[in-house]
C-alpha positions as CSV (number, residue, x, y, z in Angstrom):
1,M,89.8,158.2,111.3
2,E,87.1,159.2,113.8
3,A,85.7,162.1,115.2
4,G,87.0,163.5,117.9
5,E,90.4,161.4,117.5
6,P,94.0,162.9,117.7
7,T,95.7,163.8,114.0
8,E,98.6,162.1,113.4
9,S,101.9,162.8,110.8
10,V,102.2,160.0,108.3
11,A,105.8,160.0,110.1
12,G,103.9,160.3,113.4
13,T,106.4,163.3,114.3
14,A,106.0,166.7,114.9
15,W,106.0,168.7,110.9
16,E,109.3,170.9,111.7
17,P,110.3,173.7,109.0
18,E,113.2,173.1,106.3
19,P,115.9,175.3,107.4
20,A,116.1,178.4,105.1
21,A,119.1,177.5,102.6
22,D,121.9,180.1,103.1
23,I,121.8,183.0,100.5
24,P,125.7,183.8,99.2
25,A,126.2,187.5,99.8
26,G,128.3,187.5,96.7
27,P,130.8,190.5,96.1
28,S,130.4,193.4,97.9
29,L,128.3,197.1,96.2
30,A,131.3,198.7,94.2
31,A,132.3,202.6,95.6
32,S,132.0,205.6,93.2
33,P,135.3,208.0,92.7
34,T,134.0,210.0,96.0
35,G,134.2,206.7,98.3
36,D,130.0,206.2,98.5
37,L,129.5,202.8,98.1
38,G,126.7,201.4,95.7
39,R,126.7,204.9,93.7
40,G,128.7,203.7,90.8
41,P,127.2,203.0,87.6
42,A,125.7,199.4,87.5
43,R,126.7,199.1,84.2
44,L,130.9,198.8,83.1
45,S,132.6,199.3,80.0
46,R,135.6,198.5,79.2
47,M,136.6,201.7,77.2
48,R,134.6,203.9,80.2
49,R,137.7,202.6,82.9
50,F,139.9,203.1,79.7
51,D,139.4,206.5,79.3
52,N,139.0,206.9,82.9
53,S,142.3,205.5,83.8
54,L,144.2,207.9,81.1
55,L,142.4,210.7,82.2
56,D,144.1,209.7,86.1
57,L,147.5,209.0,83.7
58,V,147.5,212.7,82.8
59,E,145.9,213.8,86.5
60,R,148.2,212.6,88.6
61,R,151.3,214.4,85.9
62,S,152.2,218.1,86.9
63,A,152.4,220.7,83.8
64,L,156.3,220.5,84.2
65,Q,156.3,216.4,84.2
66,L,154.3,216.6,80.8
67,S,156.4,219.4,79.5
68,L,159.6,217.1,79.9
69,I,157.3,214.3,78.0
70,Y,157.0,216.5,75.1
71,I,160.3,217.9,75.0
72,G,161.1,214.0,75.4
73,T,159.3,212.6,72.7
74,I,160.8,215.4,70.1
75,L,164.4,214.4,71.3
76,L,163.4,210.1,71.0
77,S,162.0,210.9,67.7
78,G,165.2,213.0,66.6
79,F,167.7,210.5,67.5
80,A,165.5,208.4,65.5
81,Y,165.3,209.6,62.0
82,W,168.9,210.1,63.0
83,L,169.4,206.4,63.8
84,G,167.8,205.7,61.0
85,A,170.3,207.4,58.6
86,L,173.3,206.0,61.0
87,V,172.4,202.0,60.1
88,G,172.0,202.8,56.6
89,E,167.9,203.3,56.3
90,H,168.2,207.0,55.2
91,G,164.4,208.1,56.6
92,L,164.9,211.8,55.7
93,V,165.6,213.9,52.4
94,E,166.6,217.6,52.5
95,A,166.5,219.4,48.7
96,G,166.7,215.9,47.1
97,R,169.4,214.0,49.3
98,P,169.2,212.1,51.8
99,V,170.2,213.5,55.4
100,G,173.5,212.2,56.4
101,A,174.8,210.6,59.2
102,D,176.7,213.1,60.8
103,L,176.8,215.9,63.1
104,N,174.6,218.5,61.1
105,G,172.5,215.3,59.8
106,F,171.5,215.1,63.7
107,A,170.8,218.7,63.9
108,S,168.8,218.0,60.4
109,A,166.7,215.1,62.0
110,L,166.6,217.4,65.6
111,Y,165.3,220.0,63.9
112,F,162.3,218.2,61.4
113,S,161.7,216.4,64.7
114,F,160.7,220.0,66.2
115,V,159.1,221.0,63.4
116,T,156.7,217.8,63.3
117,A,155.9,217.9,66.9
118,T,154.6,221.8,65.9
119,S,152.9,220.8,63.0
120,I,154.6,223.6,61.6
121,G,155.9,221.7,58.4
122,Y,157.9,223.4,56.7
123,G,158.3,220.9,53.9
124,D,162.4,221.5,53.9
125,I,162.4,218.1,55.0
126,V,160.1,215.6,54.7
127,P,160.0,211.6,55.9
128,V,160.5,208.9,53.7
129,G,159.8,204.8,54.2
130,V,159.6,204.0,57.5
131,A,160.1,207.6,59.1
132,R,156.8,208.2,57.8
133,V,155.4,206.0,60.6
134,I,157.5,208.0,63.5
135,A,156.6,211.3,62.4
136,V,153.5,210.1,62.2
137,A,153.4,208.5,65.8
138,E,155.3,211.8,67.1
139,G,152.9,214.3,65.4
140,V,150.0,213.0,67.0
141,T,151.7,212.0,70.6
142,A,153.4,215.7,70.1
143,L,149.6,217.3,69.7
144,L,147.9,214.7,73.1
145,V,150.8,216.3,74.9
146,F,150.9,219.3,74.4
147,G,147.4,219.8,74.8
148,A,147.2,218.6,77.7
149,V,150.3,221.0,79.0
150,V,147.9,223.6,78.0
151,A,144.9,221.9,79.9
152,K,147.1,222.0,83.0
153,F,147.8,225.8,82.5
154,V,144.1,226.5,82.0
155,S,142.9,224.2,85.4
156,H,145.0,225.6,87.2
157,R,143.9,229.7,86.7
158,Q,140.5,228.2,87.1
159,E,141.2,226.3,90.4
160,E,143.2,229.6,91.7
161,L,139.9,231.5,91.1
162,M,137.4,229.5,92.3
163,S,139.8,228.8,95.2
164,E,139.3,232.8,95.6
165,I,135.5,232.8,95.3
166,H,135.4,230.2,97.9
167,R,137.0,231.9,100.1
168,V,134.7,235.0,99.6
169,T,132.0,233.5,99.9
170,F,132.7,231.5,102.7
171,E,133.9,234.6,104.6
172,E,131.0,236.1,103.9
173,R,129.0,232.9,105.7
174,L,131.3,233.4,108.2
175,D,130.1,236.6,109.0
176,R,126.5,236.1,108.8
177,V,127.0,233.2,111.1
178,E,128.1,235.7,113.8
179,T,125.5,238.5,112.5
180,N,122.8,235.9,113.3
181,L,123.9,234.5,116.2
182,H,124.4,238.0,117.8
183,M,120.2,238.9,116.4
184,V,119.2,235.2,118.1
185,I,120.6,236.8,121.0
186,S,119.2,239.6,120.8
187,E,115.8,238.1,120.1
188,L,115.7,235.7,123.0
189,L,116.6,238.6,125.8
190,S,113.8,240.3,124.2
191,I,111.5,237.5,124.7
192,T,113.2,236.8,128.2
193,A,111.9,239.8,129.0
194,M,108.6,239.4,127.7
195,C,108.5,236.3,130.6
196,E,110.0,238.7,133.6
197,A,107.0,241.1,132.3
198,K,104.0,238.1,132.6
199,A,103.1,238.7,128.6
200,P,100.8,236.3,127.0
201,L,102.1,233.2,126.6
202,N,101.1,232.9,122.7
203,R,103.4,235.5,122.0
204,I,106.5,233.7,123.9
205,A,105.9,230.7,122.2
206,T,105.4,232.5,118.4
207,R,108.6,234.2,118.7
208,L,110.4,231.6,120.7
209,E,110.1,229.2,118.2
210,S,110.8,231.9,115.6
211,A,114.0,232.5,117.4
212,A,114.5,228.3,118.2
213,L,114.4,227.7,114.3
214,L,117.0,230.4,112.9
215,F,119.2,229.5,116.2
216,L,119.2,226.1,114.8
217,G,120.3,226.9,111.4
218,E,122.9,229.1,112.4
219,L,124.5,225.8,114.8
220,R,124.4,223.4,112.1
221,T,126.3,225.3,109.8
222,T,128.8,226.2,112.5
223,R,128.9,221.9,113.5
224,D,129.8,221.0,110.0
225,L,132.2,223.9,109.9
226,L,134.2,222.0,112.9
227,Y,133.7,218.5,111.0
228,Q,134.6,219.7,107.4
229,P,138.2,218.2,107.1
230,R,139.2,220.4,104.1
231,L,137.5,223.8,105.5
232,V,140.5,226.3,107.6
233,V,139.2,228.8,109.5
234,E,141.5,231.7,111.0
235,E,141.3,231.2,114.8
236,G,140.5,234.1,115.8
237,V,137.6,234.1,113.7
238,L,136.2,230.8,114.8
239,A,136.7,231.0,118.7
240,A,134.3,234.4,118.1
241,I,131.5,232.6,116.6
242,L,131.8,229.3,119.2
243,A,132.3,231.8,122.3
244,T,128.5,234.1,120.6
245,L,127.7,230.1,120.2
246,A,127.7,229.7,123.4
247,S,126.8,232.8,124.9
248,A,123.5,231.8,122.7
249,L,123.1,228.6,124.4
250,G,123.1,230.3,127.9
251,V,120.9,232.7,127.2
252,L,118.4,230.2,125.6
253,A,119.1,228.0,128.8
254,D,118.0,230.9,131.1
255,L,114.6,231.5,129.2
256,L,113.5,227.9,128.9
257,A,114.0,228.0,132.9
258,C,112.3,231.2,132.8
259,V,108.8,230.2,131.9
260,P,106.0,229.4,133.5
261,P,105.5,225.7,134.3
262,E,101.6,226.0,132.7
263,F,103.6,227.1,129.5
264,S,103.5,224.7,126.7
265,R,105.8,223.6,124.5
266,S,104.0,223.2,121.1
267,E,105.6,220.0,118.9
268,P,107.8,222.1,116.2
269,L,109.4,223.5,119.2
270,T,110.4,220.7,120.9
271,I,111.6,219.2,118.4
272,T,113.7,222.2,117.1
273,L,115.0,222.3,121.2
274,D,116.0,218.7,121.1
275,R,117.7,219.3,117.8
276,L,119.6,222.5,118.9
277,S,120.6,220.2,122.2
278,G,122.0,217.5,119.9
279,L,123.6,219.4,117.6
280,A,125.5,221.3,120.7
281,Q,126.7,218.6,122.5
282,E,128.4,217.1,119.6
283,I,130.5,220.0,119.7
284,C,133.2,219.4,122.3
285,G,136.9,218.6,122.0
286,E,137.1,215.4,122.0
287,C,133.7,214.9,119.2
288,V,135.1,216.5,116.7
289,P,137.5,214.8,114.6
290,H,139.9,217.5,114.4
291,T,142.6,219.0,116.2
292,Y,142.1,222.6,117.6
293,T,143.4,224.8,119.6
294,P,142.9,225.1,123.6
295,R,141.2,228.2,123.0
296,L,139.0,226.9,120.5
297,V,139.0,223.7,122.7
298,F,137.6,225.6,125.7
299,W,134.8,226.9,123.9
300,M,133.9,223.4,122.7
301,D,133.7,222.2,125.9
302,H,131.9,224.7,127.4
303,I,129.3,224.7,124.4
304,Q,128.5,221.2,125.4
305,A,128.5,221.5,128.9
306,T,125.5,224.7,128.1
307,A,123.8,222.2,126.1
308,R,123.0,220.1,128.8
309,R,121.0,222.6,130.5
310,I,118.6,223.0,127.7
311,K,115.4,220.8,128.7
């Protein structure tokens, strides 16, 4: 090949890249107990799966159901002791004599079953032969079920206490939200007065940034409150917060229209106002994932309409 001659491929055709092989996607990520995709443990343990399934089984049972299982275990074991005597396999011995298969023997079998389940163990009746296996199984089962019943009552009490603490804390938080919104309105009105009085723009900018940040925090709290699925708020309390929020947005919109053209917004103020407008426009009767009363829907739609004035 001489210099200046065009180069050619060996096959006489232009080279083309080979198509990439399809990479299999494989199984999807496992979800955690909270429903988050990919947040579960990477390693799977059979014993851990068994523990979780057993705990879930106990968790789904009420205290009454567990109590009935406890009583049923005692009655079923007592019947098994008596059935052994009925078929000739005397598994219980009282005062050196086998417990009979009559009515008195059935009562003695139930008595021994209750004594075994409660771990009292008087020793007046003792198991022999196969009855020892039944007694051990009954003792272990009754101990576990009784512990689950006690845990149910304790957890129920703890849930009541935690619910009360959460309610008090939540009500205090709602009071702070409304109080802070009134403080925001007061501060925005003061800044509006400064704007009308031709105060220095740097002082207006400083106070406006501070008020906007406080406003953003309370607006985010209100928005999260409307989107949370488990929080229950009285209509009057939530209506007061939404009305105050709508009023604060209106004052902010009027203030931004009042500032002179030479007022230059700083980058933090611009970002804060954009977030304010975006969050407020997510509050409307059709935006939130829950159904609210007409009074609350009215205020939510009013908030969304007022947020569009913030530019």
